[in-house]
C-alpha positions in Angstrom: 123.5 161.3 170.6 122.5 158.7 168.0 118.8 159.7 168.5 119.5 163.3 167.6 121.6 162.4 164.6 119.0 159.9 163.4 116.0 162.2 163.7 117.9 165.1 162.1 119.1 163.0 159.1 115.8 161.4 158.6 114.0 164.7 158.8 116.4 166.3 156.3 116.2 163.4 153.8 112.5 163.0 154.0 111.9 166.7 153.7 114.0 166.8 150.5 112.2 163.9 148.9 108.8 165.2 149.7 109.6 168.8 148.7 110.9 167.6 145.3 107.9 165.5 144.6 105.4 168.1 145.9 107.1 170.8 143.8 107.0 168.5 140.7 103.3 167.8 141.2 102.4 171.5 141.6 104.8 173.2 139.1 106.2 170.8 136.5 104.4 169.9 133.4 103.4 166.2 133.5 104.7 165.5 130.0 107.4 162.8 130.0 110.4 164.9 128.7 109.7 167.8 131.1 109.4 165.4 134.0 112.6 163.6 133.0 114.5 166.8 132.7 113.3 168.0 136.1 114.2 164.6 137.7 117.7 164.7 136.1 118.3 168.1 137.6 117.1 166.8 141.0 119.5 163.8 141.0 122.1 165.5 143.3 119.3 166.2 145.8 118.1 162.6 145.7 121.6 161.4 146.3 121.8 163.7 149.4 118.4 162.6 150.5 119.2 158.9 150.2 122.4 159.4 152.2 120.6 161.3 154.9 117.8 158.6 155.1 120.3 155.8 155.0 122.5 157.2 157.8 119.4 158.2 159.8 118.2 154.6 159.7 121.7 153.4 160.6 122.0 155.8 163.6 118.5 155.0 164.7 119.3 151.3 164.7 122.4 152.0 166.7 120.4 153.9 169.2 117.4 151.6 169.5 118.8 148.2 168.4 115.7 147.2 166.5 115.3 148.0 162.8 111.6 147.5 162.7 110.9 150.2 165.2 113.3 152.6 163.4 111.5 152.0 160.1 108.1 152.4 161.7 109.1 155.7 163.3 110.5 156.9 160.0 107.2 156.2 158.3 105.4 158.1 161.0 107.7 161.0 160.5 107.1 160.8 156.7 103.4 160.9 157.2 103.7 164.1 159.2 105.9 165.6 156.6 103.4 164.6 153.9 100.7 166.5 155.8 103.0 169.5 156.0 103.7 169.4 152.2 100.0 169.0 151.4 99.4 172.2 153.4 102.3 174.2 152.0 101.9 173.3 148.3 98.2 172.6 148.0 96.7 174.4 151.0 95.0 171.1 152.1 93.7 171.3 155.6 93.7 168.0 157.4 90.3 166.9 158.7 89.5 165.1 162.0 89.6 161.8 160.1 93.2 162.3 159.2 94.2 163.0 162.8 92.2 160.0 164.0 94.1 157.9 161.4 97.4 159.2 162.6 96.4 158.6 166.2 95.6 155.0 165.4 99.0 154.6 163.8 100.8 156.1 166.8 98.8 153.9 169.2 99.7 150.9 167.1 103.4 152.0 167.3 103.2 152.4 171.1 101.6 149.0 171.4 104.2 147.4 169.2 107.0 149.2 171.1 105.7 148.2 174.5 106.4 144.8 176.0 
């Protein structure tokens, strides 16, 4: 059950963070005061995202028992979310090089996880 909670909370928190920053990059004027105003409005979302990520890491640690693996898996999830945000907001299509890079990261994770 901890696996499900961990993945759900990490996915929610990382999606919120990446959505906010992607939206800011695409639609918010890069001047300081405009960006500050947007970030202040987004503070409640960042609090929610930080809680989700924190509890996702905590539940992942309870499920696996190794913090390094949980953090590596959350970074892998964040990379996939970043690809999704790049497509949604900027219509960036990933190339074969991106998929090879992700495959290398996943192979490295599998090697690190294996005994």
